[in-house]
Structure formats: C-alpha cells, structure tokens
All heavy atoms as a GROMACS GRO file, in nm:
protein
  647
    1MET      N    1   2.683  10.425   4.072
    1MET     CA    2   2.633  10.308   4.003
    1MET      C    3   2.650  10.183   4.092
    1MET      O    4   2.559  10.107   4.114
    1MET     CB    5   2.702  10.294   3.870
    1MET     CG    6   2.664  10.167   3.799
    1MET     SD    7   2.510  10.189   3.712
    1MET     CE    8   2.517  10.055   3.602
    2ILE      N    9   2.770  10.163   4.142
    2ILE     CA   10   2.795  10.041   4.222
    2ILE      C   11   2.712  10.044   4.350
    2ILE      O   12   2.654   9.943   4.388
    2ILE     CB   13   2.946  10.029   4.256
    2ILE    CG1   14   3.023  10.000   4.128
    2ILE    CG2   15   2.969   9.919   4.357
    2ILE    CD1   16   3.173  10.005   4.144
    3LEU      N   17   2.704  10.160   4.416
    3LEU     CA   18   2.624  10.168   4.538
    3LEU      C   19   2.480  10.133   4.511
    3LEU      O   20   2.418  10.060   4.586
    3LEU     CB   21   2.634  10.308   4.602
    3LEU     CG   22   2.564  10.330   4.733
    3LEU    CD1   23   2.609  10.229   4.837
    3LEU    CD2   24   2.584  10.469   4.784
    4ARG      N   25   2.423  10.187   4.401
    4ARG     CA   26   2.284  10.154   4.371
    4ARG      C   27   2.265  10.005   4.347
    4ARG      O   28   2.166   9.948   4.392
    4ARG     CB   29   2.244  10.232   4.246
    4ARG     CG   30   2.095  10.216   4.211
    4ARG     CD   31   2.052  10.304   4.104
    4ARG     NE   32   2.083  10.444   4.131
    4ARG     CZ   33   2.104  10.540   4.041
    4ARG    NH1   34   2.100  10.510   3.918
    4ARG    NH2   35   2.131  10.660   4.076
    5GLU      N   36   2.357   9.941   4.280
    5GLU     CA   37   2.351   9.793   4.259
    5GLU      C   38   2.356   9.723   4.395
    5GLU      O   39   2.281   9.622   4.415
    5GLU     CB   40   2.464   9.748   4.169
    5GLU     CG   41   2.445   9.794   4.024
    5GLU     CD   42   2.561   9.753   3.935
    5GLU    OE1   43   2.640   9.664   3.973
    5GLU    OE2   44   2.574   9.814   3.828
    6ALA      N   45   2.442   9.765   4.482
    6ALA     CA   46   2.452   9.702   4.613
    6ALA      C   47   2.324   9.719   4.697
    6ALA      O   48   2.279   9.626   4.761
    6ALA     CB   49   2.572   9.758   4.690
    7GLU      N   50   2.264   9.838   4.686
    7GLU     CA   51   2.142   9.863   4.760
    7GLU      C   52   2.032   9.770   4.707
    7GLU      O   53   1.959   9.708   4.783
    7GLU     CB   54   2.097  10.010   4.740
    7GLU     CG   55   2.182  10.107   4.815
    7GLU     CD   56   2.139  10.251   4.786
    7GLU    OE1   57   2.023  10.275   4.744
    7GLU    OE2   58   2.223  10.343   4.805
    8ASN      N   59   2.019   9.758   4.573
    8ASN     CA   60   1.918   9.673   4.520
    8ASN      C   61   1.936   9.527   4.553
    8ASN      O   62   1.841   9.455   4.587
    8ASN     CB   63   1.911   9.690   4.365
    8ASN     CG   64   1.862   9.825   4.323
    8ASN    OD1   65   1.790   9.892   4.395
    8ASN    ND2   66   1.895   9.868   4.200
    9GLU      N   67   2.059   9.483   4.550
    9GLU     CA   68   2.092   9.346   4.584
    9GLU      C   69   2.059   9.320   4.732
    9GLU      O   70   2.001   9.212   4.765
    9GLU     CB   71   2.240   9.314   4.557
    9GLU     CG   72   2.282   9.171   4.580
    9GLU     CD   73   2.228   9.076   4.478
    9GLU    OE1   74   2.190   9.117   4.365
    9GLU    OE2   75   2.229   8.954   4.502
   10LEU      N   76   2.095   9.411   4.819
   10LEU     CA   77   2.067   9.395   4.961
   10LEU      C   78   1.914   9.390   4.988
   10LEU      O   79   1.871   9.307   5.063
   10LEU     CB   80   2.128   9.510   5.039
   10LEU     CG   81   2.121   9.511   5.187
   10LEU    CD1   82   2.173   9.376   5.244
   10LEU    CD2   83   2.193   9.625   5.249
   11ARG      N   84   1.839   9.474   4.922
   11ARG     CA   85   1.691   9.468   4.936
   11ARG      C   86   1.636   9.334   4.888
   11ARG      O   87   1.547   9.277   4.954
   11ARG     CB   88   1.628   9.582   4.859
   11ARG     CG   89   1.640   9.716   4.926
   11ARG     CD   90   1.558   9.822   4.855
   11ARG     NE   91   1.574   9.954   4.920
   11ARG     CZ   92   1.669  10.042   4.890
   11ARG    NH1   93   1.754  10.023   4.790
   11ARG    NH2   94   1.680  10.155   4.960
   12MET      N   95   1.686   9.284   4.776
   12MET     CA   96   1.637   9.156   4.723
   12MET      C   97   1.671   9.042   4.821
   12MET      O   98   1.586   8.958   4.847
   12MET     CB   99   1.697   9.129   4.586
   12MET     CG  100   1.637   9.215   4.480
   12MET     SD  101   1.696   9.180   4.306
   12MET     CE  102   1.832   9.070   4.321
   13LEU      N  103   1.790   9.043   4.871
   13LEU     CA  104   1.832   8.938   4.967
   13LEU      C  105   1.745   8.944   5.096
   13LEU      O  106   1.707   8.841   5.147
   13LEU     CB  107   1.980   8.950   5.000
   13LEU     CG  108   2.075   8.907   4.886
   13LEU    CD1  109   2.217   8.951   4.917
   13LEU    CD2  110   2.067   8.759   4.859
   14ALA      N  111   1.725   9.064   5.146
   14ALA     CA  112   1.646   9.080   5.269
   14ALA      C  113   1.501   9.036   5.252
   14ALA      O  114   1.440   8.994   5.346
   14ALA     CB  115   1.654   9.226   5.316
   15ALA      N  116   1.453   9.044   5.126
   15ALA     CA  117   1.316   9.000   5.100
   15ALA      C  118   1.304   8.849   5.101
   15ALA      O  119   1.199   8.792   5.121
   15ALA     CB  120   1.267   9.058   4.970
   16GLN      N  121   1.417   8.781   5.076
   16GLN     CA  122   1.421   8.637   5.069
   16GLN      C  123   1.464   8.564   5.198
   16GLN      O  124   1.431   8.449   5.217
   16GLN     CB  125   1.514   8.594   4.959
   16GLN     CG  126   1.476   8.638   4.820
   16GLN     CD  127   1.579   8.603   4.717
   16GLN    OE1  128   1.633   8.491   4.718
   16GLN    NE2  129   1.611   8.697   4.630
   17PHE      N  130   1.546   8.634   5.281
   17PHE     CA  131   1.607   8.569   5.398
   17PHE      C  132   1.577   8.652   5.524
   17PHE      O  133   1.565   8.772   5.519
   17PHE     CB  134   1.757   8.554   5.377
   17PHE     CG  135   1.795   8.476   5.258
   17PHE    CD1  136   1.834   8.538   5.141
   17PHE    CD2  137   1.791   8.334   5.261
   17PHE    CE1  138   1.869   8.462   5.031
   17PHE    CE2  139   1.827   8.262   5.150
   17PHE     CZ  140   1.862   8.326   5.034
   18LYS      N  141   1.573   8.580   5.638
   18LYS     CA  142   1.550   8.649   5.767
   18LYS      C  143   1.673   8.726   5.810
   18LYS      O  144   1.663   8.827   5.885
   18LYS     CB  145   1.516   8.546   5.875
   18LYS     CG  146   1.378   8.487   5.861
   18LYS     CD  147   1.349   8.396   5.975
   18LYS     CE  148   1.208   8.341   5.963
   18LYS     NZ  149   1.172   8.266   6.082
   19ALA      N  150   1.787   8.681   5.772
   19ALA     CA  151   1.917   8.750   5.808
   19ALA      C  152   2.006   8.760   5.685
   19ALA      O  153   2.012   8.668   5.604
   19ALA     CB  154   1.988   8.673   5.920
   20VAL      N  155   2.072   8.873   5.675
   20VAL     CA  156   2.167   8.896   5.567
   20VAL      C  157   2.295   8.951   5.627
   20VAL      O  158   2.290   9.046   5.706
   20VAL     CB  159   2.111   8.994   5.462
   20VAL    CG1  160   2.213   9.019   5.352
   20VAL    CG2  161   1.979   8.945   5.405
   21ALA      N  162   2.410   8.896   5.590
   21ALA     CA  163   2.536   8.946   5.635
   21ALA      C  164   2.602   9.024   5.525
   21ALA      O  165   2.606   8.980   5.410
   21ALA     CB  166   2.632   8.829   5.676
   22VAL      N  167   2.650   9.143   5.559
   22VAL     CA  168   2.723   9.225   5.465
   22VAL      C  169   2.868   9.223   5.509
   22VAL      O  170   2.900   9.270   5.621
   22VAL     CB  171   2.665   9.369   5.460
   22VAL    CG1  172   2.747   9.458   5.367
   22VAL    CG2  173   2.521   9.369   5.421
   23THR      N  174   2.954   9.172   5.425
   23THR     CA  175   3.096   9.160   5.455
   23THR      C  176   3.176   9.236   5.352
   23THR      O  177   3.133   9.262   5.241
   23THR     CB  178   3.139   9.015   5.460
   23THR    OG1  179   3.127   8.957   5.329
   23THR    CG2  180   3.064   8.933   5.561
   24GLY      N  181   3.297   9.268   5.388
   24GLY     CA  182   3.387   9.339   5.299
   24GLY      C  183   3.502   9.402   5.376
   24GLY      O  184   3.510   9.389   5.501
   25PRO      N  185   3.592   9.466   5.304
   25PRO     CA  186   3.708   9.524   5.371
   25PRO      C  187   3.670   9.641   5.462
   25PRO      O  188   3.565   9.703   5.446
   25PRO     CB  189   3.797   9.574   5.255
   25PRO     CG  190   3.706   9.582   5.140
   25PRO     CD  191   3.590   9.489   5.160
   26ARG      N  192   3.756   9.670   5.555
   26ARG     CA  193   3.735   9.781   5.649
   26ARG      C  194   3.718   9.911   5.572
   26ARG      O  195   3.777   9.933   5.467
   26ARG     CB  196   3.859   9.797   5.742
   26ARG     CG  197   3.874   9.674   5.834
   26ARG     CD  198   3.982   9.698   5.934
   26ARG     NE  199   3.939   9.803   6.026
   26ARG     CZ  200   4.020   9.900   6.068
   26ARG    NH1  201   4.146   9.907   6.034
   26ARG    NH2  202   3.974   9.994   6.149
   27GLN      N  203   3.632   9.993   5.626
   27GLN     CA  204   3.612  10.130   5.574
   27GLN      C  205   3.564  10.134   5.428
   27GLN      O  206   3.591  10.227   5.352
   27GLN     CB  207   3.742  10.209   5.584
   27GLN     CG  208   3.798  10.226   5.724
   27GLN     CD  209   3.702  10.305   5.816
   27GLN    OE1  210   3.658  10.412   5.781
   27GLN    NE2  211   3.669  10.247   5.930
   28SER      N  212   3.484  10.030   5.391
   28SER     CA  213   3.434  10.024   5.253
   28SER      C  214   3.290  10.070   5.240
   28SER      O  215   3.238  10.069   5.129
   28SER     CB  216   3.451   9.886   5.200
   28SER     OG  217   3.375   9.791   5.274
   29GLY      N  218   3.227  10.109   5.349
   29GLY     CA  219   3.091  10.162   5.343
   29GLY      C  220   2.982  10.062   5.377
   29GLY      O  221   2.868  10.087   5.349
   30LYS      N  222   3.014   9.951   5.442
   30LYS     CA  223   2.917   9.849   5.474
   30LYS      C  224   2.809   9.907   5.568
   30LYS      O  225   2.690   9.891   5.540
   30LYS     CB  226   2.986   9.728   5.540
   30LYS     CG  227   3.086   9.659   5.453
   30LYS     CD  228   3.154   9.548   5.524
   30LYS     CE  229   3.235   9.589   5.648
   30LYS     NZ  230   3.352   9.667   5.625
   31THR      N  231   2.851   9.971   5.675
   31THR     CA  232   2.757  10.024   5.772
   31THR      C  233   2.672  10.134   5.707
   31THR      O  234   2.550  10.140   5.725
   31THR     CB  235   2.829  10.077   5.893
   31THR    OG1  236   2.898   9.972   5.956
   31THR    CG2  237   2.731  10.136   5.998
   32THR      N  238   2.734  10.219   5.632
   32THR     CA  239   2.662  10.327   5.564
   32THR      C  240   2.554  10.268   5.471
   32THR      O  241   2.439  10.312   5.467
   32THR     CB  242   2.759  10.414   5.481
   32THR    OG1  243   2.854  10.467   5.572
   32THR    CG2  244   2.685  10.528   5.411
   33LEU      N  245   2.590  10.168   5.396
   33LEU     CA  246   2.498  10.102   5.304
   33LEU      C  247   2.381  10.043   5.378
   33LEU      O  248   2.262  10.066   5.347
   33LEU     CB  249   2.568   9.990   5.225
   33LEU     CG  250   2.481   9.894   5.144
   33LEU    CD1  251   2.412   9.969   5.030
   33LEU    CD2  252   2.563   9.777   5.096
   34VAL      N  253   2.407   9.965   5.482
   34VAL     CA  254   2.302   9.898   5.558
   34VAL      C  255   2.210   9.996   5.630
   34VAL      O  256   2.088   9.983   5.626
   34VAL     CB  257   2.360   9.796   5.656
   34VAL    CG1  258   2.255   9.734   5.743
   34VAL    CG2  259   2.434   9.686   5.582
   35ARG      N  260   2.263  10.099   5.684
   35ARG     CA  261   2.183  10.197   5.754
   35ARG      C  262   2.097  10.280   5.656
   35ARG      O  263   1.990  10.322   5.690
   35ARG     CB  264   2.272  10.290   5.843
   35ARG     CG  265   2.329  10.208   5.960
   35ARG     CD  266   2.395  10.295   6.056
   35ARG     NE  267   2.292  10.352   6.145
   35ARG     CZ  268   2.317  10.422   6.255
   35ARG    NH1  269   2.444  10.447   6.286
   35ARG    NH2  270   2.221  10.468   6.330
   36LYS      N  271   2.148  10.295   5.535
   36LYS     CA  272   2.068  10.369   5.434
   36LYS      C  273   1.950  10.280   5.384
   36LYS      O  274   1.838  10.328   5.373
   36LYS     CB  275   2.156  10.401   5.314
   36LYS     CG  276   2.082  10.473   5.207
   36LYS     CD  277   2.176  10.511   5.092
   36LYS     CE  278   2.100  10.585   4.982
   36LYS     NZ  279   2.182  10.610   4.866
   37VAL      N  280   1.977  10.153   5.362
   37VAL     CA  281   1.873  10.061   5.313
   37VAL      C  282   1.772  10.031   5.417
   37VAL      O  283   1.651  10.019   5.385
   37VAL     CB  284   1.940   9.933   5.256
   37VAL    CG1  285   1.833   9.829   5.223
   37VAL    CG2  286   2.023   9.965   5.133
   38PHE      N  287   1.813  10.016   5.541
   38PHE     CA  288   1.720   9.975   5.651
   38PHE      C  289   1.707  10.087   5.751
   38PHE      O  290   1.730  10.070   5.873
   38PHE     CB  291   1.772   9.848   5.716
   38PHE     CG  292   1.786   9.733   5.623
   38PHE    CD1  293   1.912   9.686   5.588
   38PHE    CD2  294   1.674   9.675   5.567
   38PHE    CE1  295   1.924   9.582   5.500
   38PHE    CE2  296   1.687   9.570   5.477
   38PHE     CZ  297   1.811   9.522   5.442
   39LYS      N  298   1.666  10.207   5.706
   39LYS     CA  299   1.651  10.324   5.793
   39LYS      C  300   1.557  10.300   5.911
   39LYS      O  301   1.576  10.359   6.017
   39LYS     CB  302   1.598  10.441   5.712
   39LYS     CG  303   1.696  10.495   5.611
   39LYS     CD  304   1.631  10.603   5.526
   39LYS     CE  305   1.725  10.645   5.416
   39LYS     NZ  306   1.664  10.730   5.319
   40ASP      N  307   1.461  10.212   5.893
   40ASP     CA  308   1.360  10.190   6.001
   40ASP      C  309   1.407  10.090   6.103
   40ASP      O  310   1.338  10.073   6.207
   40ASP     CB  311   1.230  10.142   5.935
   40ASP     CG  312   1.250  10.011   5.859
   40ASP    OD1  313   1.356   9.986   5.802
   40ASP    OD2  314   1.153   9.927   5.859
   41LYS      N  315   1.518  10.025   6.085
   41LYS     CA  316   1.565   9.925   6.181
   41LYS      C  317   1.654   9.987   6.286
   41LYS      O  318   1.737  10.075   6.259
   41LYS     CB  319   1.648   9.815   6.108
   41LYS     CG  320   1.570   9.735   6.006
   41LYS     CD  321   1.464   9.649   6.073
   41LYS     CE  322   1.394   9.566   5.965
   41LYS     NZ  323   1.278   9.497   6.022
   42PRO      N  324   1.640   9.944   6.414
   42PRO     CA  325   1.728   9.990   6.516
   42PRO      C  326   1.872   9.942   6.489
   42PRO      O  327   1.892   9.843   6.416
   42PRO     CB  328   1.674   9.927   6.645
   42PRO     CG  329   1.578   9.825   6.603
   42PRO     CD  330   1.541   9.847   6.461
   43TYR      N  331   1.967  10.017   6.545
   43TYR     CA  332   2.107   9.989   6.519
   43TYR      C  333   2.177   9.957   6.653
   43TYR      O  334   2.164  10.028   6.748
   43TYR     CB  335   2.172  10.112   6.456
   43TYR     CG  336   2.321  10.106   6.436
   43TYR    CD1  337   2.374  10.038   6.333
   43TYR    CD2  338   2.407  10.171   6.527
   43TYR    CE1  339   2.514  10.030   6.312
   43TYR    CE2  340   2.543  10.166   6.507
   43TYR     CZ  341   2.596  10.098   6.400
   43TYR     OH  342   2.732  10.092   6.386
   44ALA      N  343   2.251   9.845   6.655
   44ALA     CA  344   2.327   9.807   6.773
   44ALA      C  345   2.470   9.779   6.728
   44ALA      O  346   2.496   9.694   6.640
   44ALA     CB  347   2.266   9.685   6.842
   45ASN      N  348   2.567   9.845   6.792
   45ASN     CA  349   2.709   9.830   6.754
   45ASN      C  350   2.778   9.755   6.867
   45ASN      O  351   2.787   9.802   6.981
   45ASN     CB  352   2.773   9.967   6.734
   45ASN     CG  353   2.909   9.953   6.677
   45ASN    OD1  354   2.980   9.856   6.699
   45ASN    ND2  355   2.949  10.057   6.601
   46LEU      N  356   2.826   9.636   6.837
   46LEU     CA  357   2.890   9.553   6.936
   46LEU      C  358   3.032   9.596   6.970
   46LEU      O  359   3.100   9.538   7.050
   46LEU     CB  360   2.889   9.407   6.895
   46LEU     CG  361   2.761   9.333   6.940
   46LEU    CD1  362   2.640   9.383   6.867
   46LEU    CD2  363   2.773   9.184   6.924
   47GLU      N  364   3.076   9.709   6.915
   47GLU     CA  365   3.200   9.774   6.961
   47GLU      C  366   3.178   9.833   7.099
   47GLU      O  367   3.274   9.842   7.176
   47GLU     CB  368   3.252   9.878   6.865
   47GLU     CG  369   3.326   9.826   6.750
   47GLU     CD  370   3.397   9.935   6.668
   47GLU    OE1  371   3.342  10.043   6.655
   47GLU    OE2  372   3.505   9.908   6.620
   48ASN      N  373   3.054   9.869   7.128
   48ASN     CA  374   3.021   9.926   7.257
   48ASN      C  375   3.035   9.813   7.362
   48ASN      O  376   2.960   9.715   7.349
   48ASN     CB  377   2.880   9.983   7.255
   48ASN     CG  378   2.835  10.039   7.387
   48ASN    OD1  379   2.843   9.970   7.490
   48ASN    ND2  380   2.786  10.161   7.388
   49PRO      N  381   3.120   9.826   7.463
   49PRO     CA  382   3.137   9.715   7.555
   49PRO      C  383   3.012   9.673   7.632
   49PRO      O  384   2.995   9.553   7.658
   49PRO     CB  385   3.242   9.767   7.655
   49PRO     CG  386   3.295   9.900   7.599
   49PRO     CD  387   3.204   9.940   7.492
   50ASP      N  388   2.924   9.766   7.665
   50ASP     CA  389   2.805   9.730   7.738
   50ASP      C  390   2.708   9.652   7.650
   50ASP      O  391   2.645   9.550   7.692
   50ASP     CB  392   2.731   9.857   7.785
   50ASP     CG  393   2.816   9.931   7.891
   50ASP    OD1  394   2.891   9.866   7.967
   50ASP    OD2  395   2.806  10.057   7.896
   51ILE      N  396   2.694   9.692   7.523
   51ILE     CA  397   2.606   9.619   7.432
   51ILE      C  398   2.663   9.481   7.406
   51ILE      O  399   2.592   9.381   7.404
   51ILE     CB  400   2.585   9.701   7.302
   51ILE    CG1  401   2.510   9.829   7.330
   51ILE    CG2  402   2.518   9.618   7.196
   51ILE    CD1  403   2.505   9.925   7.213
   52ARG      N  404   2.795   9.474   7.378
   52ARG     CA  405   2.863   9.346   7.354
   52ARG      C  406   2.848   9.251   7.475
   52ARG      O  407   2.813   9.137   7.458
   52ARG     CB  408   3.007   9.372   7.322
   52ARG     CG  409   3.080   9.240   7.292
   52ARG     CD  410   3.224   9.260   7.239
   52ARG     NE  411   3.308   9.336   7.330
   52ARG     CZ  412   3.356   9.458   7.309
   52ARG    NH1  413   3.329   9.521   7.199
   52ARG    NH2  414   3.434   9.516   7.397
   53ARG      N  415   2.866   9.301   7.593
   53ARG     CA  416   2.856   9.215   7.714
   53ARG      C  417   2.712   9.164   7.723
   53ARG      O  418   2.691   9.043   7.753
   53ARG     CB  419   2.890   9.298   7.841
   53ARG     CG  420   2.877   9.227   7.970
   53ARG     CD  421   2.959   9.101   7.988
   53ARG     NE  422   3.089   9.101   7.929
   53ARG     CZ  423   3.153   8.987   7.885
   53ARG    NH1  424   3.094   8.872   7.890
   53ARG    NH2  425   3.266   8.999   7.829
   54PHE      N  426   2.609   9.246   7.701
   54PHE     CA  427   2.471   9.198   7.707
   54PHE      C  428   2.449   9.091   7.603
   54PHE      O  429   2.390   8.987   7.629
   54PHE     CB  430   2.375   9.318   7.685
   54PHE     CG  431   2.231   9.288   7.688
   54PHE    CD1  432   2.178   9.180   7.765
   54PHE    CD2  433   2.141   9.363   7.622
   54PHE    CE1  434   2.043   9.153   7.770
   54PHE    CE2  435   2.006   9.338   7.624
   54PHE     CZ  436   1.956   9.229   7.696
   55ALA      N  437   2.496   9.110   7.479
   55ALA     CA  438   2.479   9.017   7.371
   55ALA      C  439   2.548   8.879   7.403
   55ALA      O  440   2.494   8.775   7.372
   55ALA     CB  441   2.530   9.071   7.243
   56ILE      N  442   2.661   8.889   7.469
   56ILE     CA  443   2.735   8.765   7.504
   56ILE      C  444   2.672   8.694   7.624
   56ILE      O  445   2.649   8.575   7.622
   56ILE     CB  446   2.879   8.799   7.533
   56ILE    CG1  447   2.953   8.840   7.400
   56ILE    CG2  448   2.955   8.683   7.599
   56ILE    CD1  449   3.092   8.896   7.424
   57ASP      N  450   2.636   8.773   7.727
   57ASP     CA  451   2.583   8.713   7.850
   57ASP      C  452   2.442   8.661   7.839
   57ASP      O  453   2.402   8.566   7.904
   57ASP     CB  454   2.594   8.815   7.966
   57ASP     CG  455   2.734   8.842   8.010
   57ASP    OD1  456   2.826   8.768   7.971
   57ASP    OD2  457   2.753   8.939   8.085
   58ASP      N  458   2.362   8.732   7.757
   58ASP     CA  459   2.220   8.696   7.746
   58ASP      C  460   2.175   8.718   7.599
   58ASP      O  461   2.100   8.807   7.567
   58ASP     CB  462   2.136   8.782   7.841
   58ASP     CG  463   1.988   8.745   7.844
   58ASP    OD1  464   1.950   8.644   7.780
   58ASP    OD2  465   1.911   8.819   7.903
   59PRO      N  466   2.222   8.631   7.510
   59PRO     CA  467   2.186   8.650   7.367
   59PRO      C  468   2.037   8.653   7.339
   59PRO      O  469   1.992   8.735   7.260
   59PRO     CB  470   2.258   8.537   7.298
   59PRO     CG  471   2.300   8.439   7.401
   59PRO     CD  472   2.302   8.513   7.531
   60ARG      N  473   1.960   8.566   7.406
   60ARG     CA  474   1.816   8.571   7.382
   60ARG      C  475   1.756   8.699   7.434
   60ARG      O  476   1.670   8.757   7.367
   60ARG     CB  477   1.749   8.452   7.454
   60ARG     CG  478   1.775   8.321   7.377
   60ARG     CD  479   1.690   8.206   7.430
   60ARG     NE  480   1.713   8.091   7.351
   60ARG     CZ  481   1.764   7.977   7.396
   60ARG    NH1  482   1.797   7.966   7.523
   60ARG    NH2  483   1.780   7.874   7.316
   61GLY      N  484   1.797   8.745   7.549
   61GLY     CA  485   1.748   8.870   7.602
   61GLY      C  486   1.787   8.991   7.509
   61GLY      O  487   1.706   9.079   7.481
   62PHE      N  488   1.910   8.986   7.461
   62PHE     CA  489   1.957   9.090   7.372
   62PHE      C  490   1.874   9.091   7.245
   62PHE      O  491   1.822   9.200   7.205
   62PHE     CB  492   2.103   9.060   7.336
   62PHE     CG  493   2.157   9.154   7.230
   62PHE    CD1  494   2.187   9.288   7.258
   62PHE    CD2  495   2.181   9.108   7.102
   62PHE    CE1  496   2.238   9.370   7.159
   62PHE    CE2  497   2.232   9.190   7.002
   62PHE     CZ  498   2.261   9.322   7.030
   63LEU      N  499   1.853   8.978   7.181
   63LEU     CA  500   1.780   8.973   7.057
   63LEU      C  501   1.630   9.000   7.081
   63LEU      O  502   1.561   9.052   6.989
   63LEU     CB  503   1.795   8.838   6.990
   63LEU     CG  504   1.936   8.811   6.935
   63LEU    CD1  505   1.948   8.669   6.882
   63LEU    CD2  506   1.971   8.912   6.824
   64SER      N  507   1.578   8.976   7.198
   64SER     CA  508   1.438   9.003   7.223
   64SER      C  509   1.408   9.156   7.220
   64SER      O  510   1.291   9.195   7.208
   64SER     CB  511   1.392   8.947   7.358
   64SER     OG  512   1.447   9.018   7.467
   65ASN      N  513   1.510   9.236   7.231
   65ASN     CA  514   1.493   9.381   7.217
   65ASN      C  515   1.462   9.423   7.074
   65ASN      O  516   1.426   9.537   7.049
   65ASN     CB  517   1.621   9.455   7.265
   65ASN     CG  518   1.633   9.453   7.414
   65ASN    OD1  519   1.537   9.466   7.486
   65ASN    ND2  520   1.755   9.433   7.456
   66TYR      N  521   1.478   9.329   6.980
   66TYR     CA  522   1.462   9.360   6.837
   66TYR      C  523   1.367   9.264   6.770
   66TYR      O  524   1.410   9.190   6.677
   66TYR     CB  525   1.599   9.359   6.770
   66TYR     CG  526   1.706   9.442   6.842
   66TYR    CD1  527   1.806   9.383   6.913
   66TYR    CD2  528   1.697   9.581   6.839
   66TYR    CE1  529   1.902   9.458   6.982
   66TYR    CE2  530   1.790   9.659   6.904
   66TYR     CZ  531   1.890   9.595   6.973
   66TYR     OH  532   1.982   9.675   7.040
   67PRO      N  533   1.243   9.262   6.812
   67PRO     CA  534   1.148   9.162   6.756
   67PRO      C  535   1.123   9.181   6.603
   67PRO      O  536   1.089   9.086   6.535
   67PRO     CB  537   1.021   9.182   6.833
   67PRO     CG  538   1.030   9.323   6.884
   67PRO     CD  539   1.178   9.348   6.906
   68GLU      N  540   1.144   9.301   6.554
   68GLU     CA  541   1.124   9.329   6.412
   68GLU      C  542   1.257   9.333   6.336
   68GLU      O  543   1.264   9.380   6.222
   68GLU     CB  544   1.047   9.461   6.392
   68GLU     CG  545   0.910   9.458   6.458
   68GLU     CD  546   0.821   9.354   6.401
   68GLU    OE1  547   0.818   9.337   6.276
   68GLU    OE2  548   0.749   9.288   6.479
   69GLY      N  549   1.366   9.288   6.400
   69GLY     CA  550   1.497   9.289   6.338
   69GLY      C  551   1.574   9.413   6.371
   69GLY      O  552   1.521   9.508   6.427
   70ALA      N  553   1.701   9.408   6.338
   70ALA     CA  554   1.793   9.520   6.370
   70ALA      C  555   1.922   9.510   6.283
   70ALA      O  556   1.949   9.407   6.223
   70ALA     CB  557   1.835   9.515   6.518
   71ILE      N  558   1.992   9.618   6.280
   71ILE     CA  559   2.122   9.620   6.220
   71ILE      C  560   2.220   9.592   6.333
   71ILE      O  561   2.230   9.665   6.431
   71ILE     CB  562   2.156   9.757   6.159
   71ILE    CG1  563   2.053   9.789   6.045
   71ILE    CG2  564   2.298   9.762   6.108
   71ILE    CD1  565   2.057   9.933   6.004
   72LEU      N  566   2.291   9.483   6.324
   72LEU     CA  567   2.391   9.443   6.427
   72LEU      C  568   2.530   9.463   6.364
   72LEU      O  569   2.566   9.388   6.271
   72LEU     CB  570   2.370   9.299   6.470
   72LEU     CG  571   2.230   9.268   6.527
   72LEU    CD1  572   2.222   9.120   6.563
   72LEU    CD2  573   2.191   9.353   6.641
   73ASP      N  574   2.601   9.562   6.413
   73ASP     CA  575   2.728   9.598   6.357
   73ASP      C  576   2.840   9.539   6.446
   73ASP      O  577   2.826   9.530   6.568
   73ASP     CB  578   2.742   9.748   6.351
   73ASP     CG  579   2.836   9.797   6.243
   73ASP    OD1  580   2.904   9.713   6.183
   73ASP    OD2  581   2.844   9.919   6.226
   74GLU      N  582   2.950   9.506   6.385
   74GLU     CA  583   3.069   9.452   6.451
   74GLU      C  584   3.041   9.321   6.529
   74GLU      O  585   3.091   9.297   6.635
   74GLU     CB  586   3.131   9.555   6.545
   74GLU     CG  587   3.173   9.684   6.476
   74GLU     CD  588   3.289   9.663   6.376
   74GLU    OE1  589   3.364   9.568   6.394
   74GLU    OE2  590   3.305   9.747   6.287
   75VAL      N  591   2.958   9.234   6.468
   75VAL     CA  592   2.922   9.112   6.534
   75VAL      C  593   3.038   9.015   6.559
   75VAL      O  594   3.034   8.931   6.644
   75VAL     CB  595   2.808   9.038   6.461
   75VAL    CG1  596   2.680   9.119   6.467
   75VAL    CG2  597   2.845   9.004   6.324
   76GLN      N  598   3.146   9.034   6.480
   76GLN     CA  599   3.262   8.948   6.497
   76GLN      C  600   3.327   8.973   6.634
   76GLN      O  601   3.408   8.891   6.679
   76GLN     CB  602   3.365   8.975   6.384
   76GLN     CG  603   3.445   9.106   6.398
   76GLN     CD  604   3.372   9.231   6.343
   76GLN    OE1  605   3.258   9.225   6.308
   76GLN    NE2  606   3.444   9.339   6.344
   77ARG      N  607   3.287   9.074   6.704
   77ARG     CA  608   3.341   9.099   6.838
   77ARG      C  609   3.282   9.008   6.944
   77ARG      O  610   3.328   9.000   7.056
   77ARG     CB  611   3.324   9.247   6.877
   77ARG     CG  612   3.401   9.338   6.788
   77ARG     CD  613   3.402   9.480   6.842
   77ARG     NE  614   3.492   9.562   6.766
   77ARG     CZ  615   3.620   9.582   6.796
   77ARG    NH1  616   3.671   9.525   6.904
   77ARG    NH2  617   3.696   9.663   6.726
   78ALA      N  618   3.176   8.939   6.907
   78ALA     CA  619   3.110   8.843   6.997
   78ALA      C  620   3.095   8.710   6.925
   78ALA      O  621   2.986   8.665   6.900
   78ALA     CB  622   2.981   8.897   7.048
   79PRO      N  623   3.205   8.646   6.885
   79PRO     CA  624   3.194   8.530   6.794
   79PRO      C  625   3.144   8.403   6.861
   79PRO      O  626   3.083   8.318   6.794
   79PRO     CB  627   3.338   8.509   6.748
   79PRO     CG  628   3.420   8.561   6.857
   79PRO     CD  629   3.345   8.676   6.914
   80VAL      N  630   3.156   8.391   6.993
   80VAL     CA  631   3.116   8.266   7.060
   80VAL      C  632   3.012   8.304   7.166
   80VAL      O  633   3.042   8.386   7.254
   80VAL     CB  634   3.236   8.194   7.126
   80VAL    CG1  635   3.189   8.072   7.196
   80VAL    CG2  636   3.339   8.157   7.021
   81VAL      N  637   2.898   8.247   7.153
   81VAL     CA  638   2.794   8.272   7.251
   81VAL      C  639   2.750   8.136   7.304
   81VAL      O  640   2.720   8.044   7.230
   81VAL     CB  641   2.673   8.344   7.188
   81VAL    CG1  642   2.565   8.366   7.290
   81VAL    CG2  643   2.720   8.479   7.130
   82GLY      N  644   2.748   8.126   7.442
   82GLY     CA  645   2.704   8.002   7.503
   82GLY      C  646   2.808   7.900   7.502
   82GLY      O  647   2.817   7.794   7.497
   0.00000   0.00000   0.00000
C-alpha cells in the first residue's frame, strides 16, 4: 500500500516539475522506487568514481548525455560543482 502511494506521488510530481528529489533514510528503497517508476530513464550512480569525476569536472558535458532526463543516484557525493 505505501509503495503504491509513493509511486503515484512520484509520478504526479514528475509530471509537474523538471526535477524531483527522492530523499529518505539509507536502505529504505529510494533507488528501487525511482528505477521502477522511471524504467525508461538512464541510470547514473555517482558512487562510481569515474562517473562522479565526470559530473564534477564537466557538469554540462555530463548532463548533456541525458537530454531526456536520467536517474542520478548518490548525488550528495558531488555536492559542489564549479
């Protein structure tokens, strides 16, 4: 029941905004939820050092790889850009 409510809320928010942040405690299913709702979106995990370095060193270049949007996981690992 709760998961279904979260899915519906996430879909509604995504229809209204260009970006939506999903926050919560560790290991609570945030990534699973987002990947289920946005199956068609590419996934980039900033825990990967190469991906994180690209995002930090060239944020515009990094984001240009995702013109239709993406799931960006662990973004807190690159809190300051530029």
